[in-house]
C-alpha positions as CSV (number, residue, x, y, z in Angstrom):
1,M,-136.2,-111.3,210.1
2,E,-133.2,-109.3,209.1
3,I,-134.2,-109.3,205.0
4,L,-132.4,-108.3,202.2
5,V,-134.1,-107.2,198.4
6,C,-131.5,-107.3,195.7
7,I,-132.9,-104.3,193.4
8,K,-132.0,-103.2,189.8
9,Q,-132.5,-100.3,187.7
10,V,-132.4,-101.4,184.0
11,P,-133.3,-99.6,180.7
12,G,-137.3,-97.9,180.7
13,S,-137.8,-98.6,177.2
14,N,-135.6,-101.2,174.0
15,K,-134.1,-97.9,172.9
16,V,-131.3,-97.5,174.2
17,E,-127.7,-97.2,172.8
18,V,-124.7,-99.9,173.1
19,D,-121.3,-98.9,173.2
20,P,-119.2,-100.3,170.3
21,V,-116.4,-100.9,171.8
22,T,-116.9,-102.7,174.7
23,G,-120.7,-103.8,173.9
24,V,-122.4,-102.8,176.8
25,L,-125.4,-100.8,177.8
26,K,-124.8,-96.7,178.0
27,R,-126.7,-96.7,181.1
28,D,-126.1,-92.6,181.8
29,G,-129.0,-90.2,181.0
30,A,-130.7,-93.2,179.6
31,D,-135.2,-93.3,181.2
32,S,-134.6,-96.2,184.0
33,K,-136.9,-97.5,186.2
34,M,-136.8,-101.0,188.5
35,N,-136.5,-104.5,187.1
36,P,-140.1,-105.7,187.0
37,Y,-139.2,-108.5,188.6
38,D,-137.9,-106.9,191.4
39,L,-141.0,-105.6,192.5
40,F,-142.3,-109.1,193.7
41,A,-139.2,-109.6,195.0
42,L,-139.8,-106.4,197.6
43,E,-143.4,-107.3,198.0
44,C,-142.2,-110.5,199.2
45,G,-140.3,-109.1,201.7
46,L,-142.3,-106.5,202.9
47,S,-144.9,-109.2,203.9
48,L,-142.6,-111.3,205.5
49,K,-141.9,-108.7,207.5
50,E,-145.5,-107.5,208.1
51,Q,-146.3,-111.0,209.1
52,Y,-143.1,-111.6,211.2
53,G,-141.8,-108.3,211.6
54,G,-138.2,-107.3,211.5
55,R,-136.5,-105.1,209.0
56,V,-136.5,-105.1,204.8
57,S,-133.4,-104.1,203.1
58,V,-132.7,-103.1,199.8
59,I,-129.3,-102.7,198.0
60,T,-128.6,-102.1,194.0
61,M,-125.5,-102.2,192.1
62,G,-124.4,-99.6,189.3
63,P,-124.3,-95.9,188.5
64,P,-124.9,-93.5,191.0
65,Q,-129.0,-92.5,189.3
66,A,-129.4,-96.3,190.6
67,K,-130.1,-94.5,193.7
68,A,-133.6,-93.5,192.4
69,V,-134.8,-97.1,192.4
70,L,-133.4,-97.4,196.4
71,Y,-135.8,-94.4,196.9
72,E,-138.9,-96.5,195.3
73,A,-138.3,-99.2,197.8
74,F,-138.2,-96.9,200.4
75,A,-142.3,-95.0,199.6
76,M,-143.4,-99.0,199.2
77,G,-141.4,-99.7,202.7
78,A,-138.3,-100.9,202.9
79,D,-136.4,-99.8,205.9
80,E,-132.4,-99.2,204.9
81,G,-130.7,-99.2,201.2
82,A,-127.4,-99.1,200.0
83,I,-125.7,-98.6,196.8
84,I,-123.0,-100.5,194.9
85,S,-121.2,-98.2,192.6
86,D,-117.2,-97.6,191.7
87,R,-116.3,-97.9,187.1
88,S,-114.7,-100.7,187.9
89,F,-117.4,-102.6,188.4
90,G,-118.8,-101.4,184.9
91,G,-119.3,-103.7,181.9
92,A,-119.5,-107.1,184.4
93,D,-120.8,-110.1,183.7
94,V,-123.2,-112.7,185.4
95,L,-120.5,-113.9,187.2
96,A,-118.4,-110.6,188.3
97,T,-121.9,-109.2,188.7
98,S,-122.5,-111.5,190.9
99,Y,-119.6,-111.2,192.6
100,T,-119.7,-107.8,193.5
101,L,-123.1,-107.8,194.9
102,S,-122.0,-110.5,197.3
103,Q,-118.7,-108.3,198.2
104,G,-121.4,-105.8,198.7
105,I,-123.9,-107.9,200.7
106,K,-120.7,-108.7,203.5
107,K,-120.1,-104.8,203.7
108,F,-124.2,-103.9,204.8
109,G,-124.9,-106.1,207.1
110,K,-126.1,-110.1,207.7
111,F,-129.5,-111.5,206.9
112,D,-131.4,-114.0,208.0
113,L,-133.1,-114.3,204.0
114,I,-132.2,-112.7,200.6
115,I,-134.6,-112.4,198.0
116,C,-133.9,-111.6,194.2
117,G,-136.6,-111.1,191.2
118,L,-136.3,-114.3,189.1
119,Q,-134.0,-112.3,185.9
120,T,-133.9,-109.2,184.4
121,T,-135.3,-107.1,181.2
122,D,-131.9,-106.8,180.4
123,G,-130.1,-109.5,180.7
124,D,-132.5,-112.7,181.3
125,T,-130.0,-114.7,182.1
126,A,-131.6,-115.5,185.7
127,Q,-128.5,-116.5,186.8
128,V,-127.2,-113.7,188.9
129,G,-129.6,-114.7,192.2
130,P,-128.1,-117.9,192.7
131,E,-124.4,-117.0,191.6
132,V,-125.2,-114.7,194.8
133,S,-125.6,-117.5,196.6
134,E,-122.8,-119.4,196.2
135,A,-120.3,-116.9,196.4
136,L,-122.2,-115.8,200.3
137,D,-122.4,-119.9,200.6
138,L,-125.9,-120.2,201.6
139,P,-128.6,-122.5,200.5
140,S,-130.7,-121.4,197.9
141,V,-133.5,-121.9,196.3
142,C,-134.6,-120.7,192.6
143,N,-137.8,-120.4,190.8
144,V,-140.1,-120.1,193.8
145,K,-143.9,-119.6,192.5
146,K,-145.1,-119.0,196.2
147,I,-143.9,-118.7,199.7
148,N,-146.3,-120.6,202.4
149,G,-144.3,-119.1,205.6
150,V,-141.1,-119.2,208.0
151,E,-141.9,-122.7,210.1
152,G,-138.2,-122.8,212.6
153,D,-135.2,-121.8,211.2
154,G,-136.1,-121.9,207.7
155,L,-138.8,-121.0,204.8
156,L,-141.2,-122.9,203.4
157,V,-141.3,-122.5,199.7
158,D,-142.9,-123.6,196.5
159,M,-140.5,-124.0,193.8
160,E,-141.6,-124.2,190.0
161,M,-140.0,-127.0,188.2
162,A,-140.5,-128.3,184.6
163,Q,-142.9,-131.1,185.5
164,D,-144.2,-130.4,188.7
165,I,-144.2,-128.4,192.1
166,E,-141.3,-129.0,194.8
167,H,-143.0,-128.4,198.5
168,L,-139.2,-127.1,200.2
169,K,-138.0,-126.0,203.5
170,V,-134.8,-123.9,203.2
171,K,-132.9,-123.1,206.0
172,F,-131.9,-119.8,207.3
173,P,-130.0,-117.9,206.3
174,C,-130.5,-118.8,202.5
175,L,-131.7,-117.0,199.0
176,I,-134.3,-117.2,197.1
177,T,-135.2,-116.1,193.5
178,V,-138.9,-115.1,192.8
179,Q,-141.1,-115.3,189.7
180,K,-143.0,-113.0,188.3
181,D,-146.9,-112.7,189.7
182,I,-146.1,-114.4,192.9
183,V,-147.8,-111.5,194.9
184,Q,-149.6,-108.1,193.8
185,P,-146.9,-105.3,194.2
186,R,-148.4,-102.4,196.8
187,L,-148.3,-98.8,195.1
188,P,-145.5,-96.6,196.4
189,S,-146.9,-94.7,199.5
190,Y,-146.8,-90.3,199.0
191,L,-145.9,-90.3,203.0
192,K,-143.4,-92.8,202.9
193,K,-141.9,-91.0,199.7
194,K,-141.9,-88.0,201.6
195,A,-140.5,-88.8,204.4
196,T,-137.4,-90.9,202.9
197,E,-136.8,-88.8,200.0
198,T,-133.5,-87.4,202.0
199,K,-132.7,-89.9,203.7
200,E,-128.6,-91.3,203.6
201,I,-127.7,-94.2,201.7
202,P,-124.3,-95.9,202.0
203,M,-122.5,-96.3,198.6
204,F,-119.8,-99.2,198.9
205,T,-116.9,-98.9,196.3
206,L,-113.8,-101.0,195.4
207,Q,-112.5,-99.5,198.4
208,D,-114.8,-100.8,201.0
209,M,-114.7,-104.4,199.7
210,D,-112.7,-106.6,201.3
211,D,-111.4,-108.2,198.2
212,K,-110.2,-104.6,196.5
213,D,-108.2,-106.9,193.4
214,K,-109.6,-105.1,190.3
215,N,-109.0,-108.7,188.1
216,H,-112.5,-109.7,189.8
217,Y,-114.4,-107.1,189.1
218,G,-116.1,-105.5,186.4
219,L,-114.3,-106.1,182.8
220,N,-111.7,-107.7,183.9
221,G,-113.3,-110.3,186.1
222,S,-116.5,-111.7,183.4
223,P,-114.5,-114.5,182.0
224,T,-117.7,-114.1,179.5
225,Q,-117.4,-111.3,176.5
226,V,-120.0,-110.0,174.0
227,S,-119.1,-110.3,170.7
228,R,-121.8,-108.3,169.4
229,I,-124.8,-106.4,171.2
230,F,-127.6,-104.5,169.1
231,P,-131.7,-103.2,169.4
232,P,-133.6,-105.6,167.5
233,T,-134.9,-104.8,164.3
234,S,-138.6,-103.8,163.7
235,D,-139.9,-105.3,161.2
236,K,-143.8,-104.3,161.7
237,E,-145.4,-103.2,158.3
238,Q,-148.3,-101.4,158.6
239,V,-150.9,-100.8,155.5
240,S,-153.8,-99.3,155.0
241,W,-157.1,-100.0,153.0
242,T,-160.5,-98.7,152.1
243,G,-163.1,-99.7,150.0
244,T,-166.4,-101.9,150.7
245,A,-166.4,-105.2,153.3
246,E,-166.4,-107.1,150.1
247,E,-163.5,-105.5,148.7
248,V,-161.2,-105.4,151.6
249,T,-162.1,-108.7,152.3
250,D,-160.8,-110.0,149.6
251,K,-157.9,-107.5,149.9
252,I,-157.3,-109.4,153.1
253,M,-157.7,-113.1,152.1
254,G,-155.0,-112.3,149.0
255,M,-152.1,-110.5,152.1
256,L,-153.0,-114.2,154.3
257,K,-152.6,-116.6,151.3
258,K,-150.0,-114.4,149.5
259,K,-147.6,-114.9,152.8
260,K,-148.8,-118.4,153.5
261,F,-150.6,-118.4,156.5
262,I,-154.0,-119.9,154.7
263,A,-153.8,-121.8,151.8
C-alpha cells in the first residue's frame, strides 16, 4: 500500500509576528514544530504499513526550513518525503493551499491512501484535507476516530458525527482526516534519525507544477483575504496575598463576590 501523510510545520508558540501589510504569519526564523494533529496522522500511516506492508511518504508545504518536519517524520519511520516551496505560494488561504498541495501530490506520485490531521494549530479550519480530496477527485472521510483495517479494495473507518458514529468503507484511492488521540504517536528513533539526516528531499516549485498560472496560488489564488490578524492579548492578573488563613479566605471571598462568581 502506498500511503501519503500530509504534514505541516507550525509556530511553536503564540508569540508570532504578523506582517501588517499582508496579514500573514512571519514564519522565517520563528520557533516551529510539527503540527500536533499530524503526528497522529503519521502514526496511523506507519501502523497501516506495519500491518499491510507498503511505504509511507510525507509531504509538506512551506518555506525551505519546513524540511525539518520531514526529517522528523523520517526519524519516526517515514520512507520518503517532499516539500512544496515557492515564493508564489506564500500567503495562501485554505483554497489556494489545498490546490497547491494537490498539484504537488500529483508530481510526487500515486497513492492509495492520503492521511491528514484533522486541522492545524495555526489555522484550525479543518478544511484543507477535504479540499485536497476535491482537487484530486478522491472520495474522503473526515473526522475519523478509528481505523478498523483494510477490507478488499477499501478502508474501514469510524467517523464521528454530531450525534452518532458512522461505520464506513471508503474505496481506494481515498483521503481521510483523523482526530487527535486516534492513536498514540511513537517517539522518533535516534538510529533512524542518524540514518536519514542527509536524505535527499525533492522540492517542488511553481515551475514543476502542471498548472503554472501564478493566479491560482498564494495570495493571488486566495478568494478570502485577512482584513486583520493579531496575537491574543493576555488578561491574566496575578495577585499575592499574605496573612492568616481567615484573612486570606476573606480576601478570596471578597474577590469572588466582586467579580460576581458568587452572590
